[in-house]
N, C-alpha and C positions, 0 to 999 in steps of 0.2 A: 423546580423543574419546569418552568414555563417554556416549552419549546416554540411557543408562538411568539414570544417576546422579540421584538426588532432590536438587535444589538448594533448601534452604530458604531462602525469600525473605521470609519473614514477618519484620516489625520491621526492614526495610532500607528503609522509605518507597518500596516497590514500590506503583505505581498499581495493578498487577493485583491483587496479594494483599493489602495494607494498606488499601486503599480498598473491598475486596469487601463487607464488612459494612455500611458506609455506602451504598453503591450499592445492594445486593441485600436489604438489611434482615435479613440473617441471619449469625451469626458462623460457622456450619458450611457456608456454601457453597463450593464447589469453583470457583474462578474459571478459566473458559476462554473468556475474551471478547476484552479488548483484544489487539491483534496484537503480542505480543512473545512470545519462546520461553522455555520453563522448561529450557534447556540452558546448561551452562557455556560460557563464551567460549573462542575458539579461544587457545591458548597464546601464538602470536606477539604477539597484541594485548595479553593481559595482561602479557607481558615487557617490551613497548615502553613500556607505562605506568610498570610498576615501575622501569625503569631511569631514566625521566624523573624520578620522585619521589626515587630514590636519588642521582642524580648532578646534577641541574640546578636553578638557581633559577627559580621560577615566576613570572618577570617577563613583560614584554612580548615577544610573539614575532611572527613573520611567517611565511607559508606558504613552506616550502622548496621548491626545484625537484623535490625527490625525491617530494613529494606530488602535483604535477601530473603527474609521469611515471608514478606509479602509476595515477592516473585514466585517463591517455591509453592505457598499455598494457592495462587492464582493458577499457576501451570498444572498442579494436580487437580484442582477443582473444575477449571475449565477446559482443559485439554488432555486430561488424563495421563500427565506427564509428570511422575514422581522425580522431584529435582532437588538435589542438595546444594548448600553454598557452594561446594567446590566445581559444581557443573556451571556455575554462573559466572560470566564476564561481563562487567559493565562497558558502555561504549558511548559516545556522544550521539550516534544515531545509526540507523540501519544501513545508510549509504556508506558511513564510516566502516561499519562492519563489513560490508561487501568488499571495500577496498583493502581492509585487513586481510580478508579471506583469499582474496585474489593474490596478495603479495606472500601469504603464508603457504598456500597450497600449489603455488604455480611459479615458474621463472619467467623472466622477460622472453617474449617471443612464443611462449607457449599457448595452447588453444583452450578457450572457455565457450561453452554453449550455452545459449539462452532461446527461449521461445520468442515467437514474433507473431502478432505485435506483443509488446510488453512495455512496462514502466520505462520509460526513455533513459534515465540515469543508468540502468543496468548496462547498456551500450557504453556510455561515457565513462563508467567507473573501470571497465575493462581496458577500454581505449587509453585512458590517461595513464594507466599502469603498464603500458606497453605490451600488452597481451593481445593475442588475436582472437578477435570475436566472430563465432560462427552461429548461425541463426537456423531454428528449425521452425517452420511456419505450422500455425495451429489450424487444424481443419475445422469446419463448421458441420455439425450433425444435429438435426432437429433444433435448430436455432442457438446451439451452444457450441463453444470451443472444445474441441478434443486433441488429445497428443497424437502425433504421427510417430508411432514407435519404431516402425521400420527405418524412417528417416533418422531418428535419433541414434539407433543402433548402428546405422551406416556411417553417421559422422563421428560417434564414438570410435568406431574402428578405423576409418580412413583419414580422420584429421588428428588423430591422436589426443583427443579431448581429455583435459586433465580436471575440469571443474564444470559444474553445472549449476546454474543459478536459476532457482524456481520461484516464481509468484505465487503463493499459496495462501489464501485464495487468489485468483488471477486478477490483476489490474492490467488493462482496463475493462475486461468483459464480465468481471463478476462471478466467474465460475468457481465452484467448490468442487476441487478434485475427489473423486471417489478412492475408496480404499485400494480397489483393484488397480485403478490407474497408478496410484503411488507405490503399490508393490511391484507393478511391472517396471516402473521407473528405477527404483531402488535396486531392483535385481540386475538391471543392465548396468547400473553404476558399479555394483559389486563385480560384475562379469568383466568389465573393462576398467576396473580401478580408477573410477571418477569419483571424485567427493561433490556430494550434493549439499548445495547451500539453500535451505528453505525459508525464504522471506515470509513470515507470517505476521506481518504488521496490520493486515486486514482480518486476522482470523478471529477476532472478537466482534466482529460486525457481520455475523451470518444470520440468514433468515430461518424462520422457525421450521421450515421444511427440510431443512439440510443440516448437516454436522460436518464441521471442519475438523480434518484429521491431520495431525502432525505425523509424517512419515516416520520419524525416528521412534515412534510409539507403537509401530506394527510388528515389530521383531527385534528381539535383543541384539542380533548381529547387525542391524541398521545402524546402531550407535558407533560403529566403527566407520561408517560412510556418510553419515548425515549431521550437519550443522544447522541449527535452528536460530533464527533471528526474530526478535520480537521487541515490542515497546508499547507503553501504554499511552504513546502521544497521539497516535490516530484515534484510538478508541475513546478516549477522554478530551480530545481536541485541546492537547497541550503541546503541540508541535514545537512552540517557542522555547520549551525548556530544555531541548536537546540532550535527551537521555534515552537510552535503550539498552537491551542486553542480549549476550550471546549465550545460547544453551548447547553446552558441549560435553559429552559423556565419555570420549576416547582420550586418554592421557596423551598419546602421541598427538593427536590433532590439536588439542587443547595448548600443548607446549609450544607448537608452532604459532598458533594465534598470540599468546602470551608474549613471545619474542618479538612479534611484529608490533604489536601495542606498546610494548615497553620502548622499542626503539623510535617509535612515533609519537609517543605521549597520547595515545588514543585509547588509553586505559582510564583516563581521568574524566569525570563528569562534574558537573557543577552543583553547588548545593541546593539550588531551587529545583533542579531536575530531579534530585534524589528525594527531596521532600515531596514534590508533587507526584512522583511515581508512587511512593509508598502510600500517600493519601488516596490515590486513586485506586489502587489495586486491593487495599486493606480497608477503605471506608466509604466507597463510592459505588457500591454494586447496585444499590437501588437507583441511582442515576443511570447507571449502564441499561439496566433492565427497561427503564422508562425510555431511554434513548432508542432502544430496538424497537419498541412498540411504534415510536414516532417514525422511525425510518421506515418501518413496514408499511405504515399508512402512507407515507410520502411515495413509496415506491409504487403502491397501488394507484395513487393519483397520476403518477407519471404514465404508467402503462393503460390506464384507463383514457387518459386524455389523448395518447396516440392512437388508441384502438378508435376512438370516436372521431377525433378531429384530423388525424393523420393516418388513416388506415392503409395508405399506399406505402408507409414507410416501415421497413423492418428494423427490428431491434432485438437486442439480447436481454432477457429478463435476468437482472442480477440476482444471483443465489447468495451473494455477499456484497459487501462494500456499499457506500452510497453513491455509486457511480453508474451511470446510464449510458450505454454504448449503442448509437443508433446510426444508420445507414443513410447519408445523405447525398448518395449518387443520383437520386431522381432530379436533382437540381441541375445537373449537367455543368457543373463548375469544376474547374481544374482543382485537384486535390490540394495544391500548394496555395490556393486562393479561398478555400473553405472557411478558415477562421475570420479572414478580412470579410467575406460575404456575410457571415452571421453577425459579426460586428458592426458592419456599416448599413446593412438593410434591416436587421432585427434589433439592434443595439444590445446584443446579448454576447458575453465573452465565454466561449468554450475552448475546450481542448480539441486541437485537429488531430485526426486519426493518423496522418502520414508521419507525424513526429513519434509514433510508437513502432515504426518501421514500415517498409513498403506495403506489407500484407494488412495494414490498418487504413489503407488509402479508402476513401469516401466516407469513413466513419467520423462521428465526433463524439466528445465525451462530456456529459453533462454531470455536474455535482448537484445532487438534490437534497443534501443536508442543510435545509433551511427552512425557516417558518412558511407555512402554508401560503401566505400572502405574497412573499417573494417567489415562491415556486409557480405559483399560478401566473404571475407577471412573467416570469422566465419562459413558461411553457407557451404562452401567447406570443411572445417575440420569436419563438422558434417557428410558431405557424405562420407568423407574418412572412418569414423567409420563404417558406414552401409555397404559401399563397402568391407571392411576388413573382416567383419563377414558373408557377403553373399557369399565369395570365399571359 
């Protein structure tokens, strides 16, 4: 668990590192954008995969009971969500699960509501499935995003919304929604007969002062309206294994999901993903706890740096995730040029806020799940950009 070890990921077909020059237009850009971590994986995960390679034939496999047990135990222990095997559907990924949910719970041309700003594929999954996307902008209060429930209710009513896709915790802002907020949201969903899809892929990356709540756990009646999406891939830095799970407690909702999964073969996950997920959830808790300590330390480094070196720049303190959302409006650069500006002037690759929706304009997203030496290098590169435009 050496989180200061530099892992050379170049020439490994890494999206983060090997596509940086193509995306940012410079060979010497430091990539701190896409949400995977530059940390070595937990040893139990690597050992499980090595054992499979050494001892088994890579033929057809089915999900073992032990995989479902590991998921059930994790959800009960970490999220206060008692879960039986029949409540778990396997899926290649959370985005695949969103696509399945869109097809299962809506018809072409029907309306889906999402927050804005939010993870960009939420938009594309809805659009690609020929549904109508509606957006409700998040407000900012005391430096954090909050939901506009009046606008949500208006759109539920006026736009005949059938599905709401929630990022819980929020990506990119790192907000951990409170129980009161989640209750208010689900009660609106019940009132207007809207299915709530809660994407909780970041829910195991929550800092010590907060607790992430799954809305389905807040009231038994919510099981009829809420479907939860989760995966070990973000928590344990194993996105390449392409395995996730859907947690559904209502038989009618489950039957609709199963029908679409069977029609699209999106109920099949690969052997490596099954083994890695089980090893992560059942054997890697020590690594997970050490990771949270490291991320919390890195979060402090980032906020301390901005407070000292860039006091004029506003930002959101992430309550979860390893993503830092800061306001670059002081640069006076057009929103569609911000990514290029940071890449060319500071030699750092970040996500531009405008890609998260119009209300994300002027913001940039930094991934701070890296060894301290890389983090300090990246922060100095960001300061270079602000210094350049302040002269």
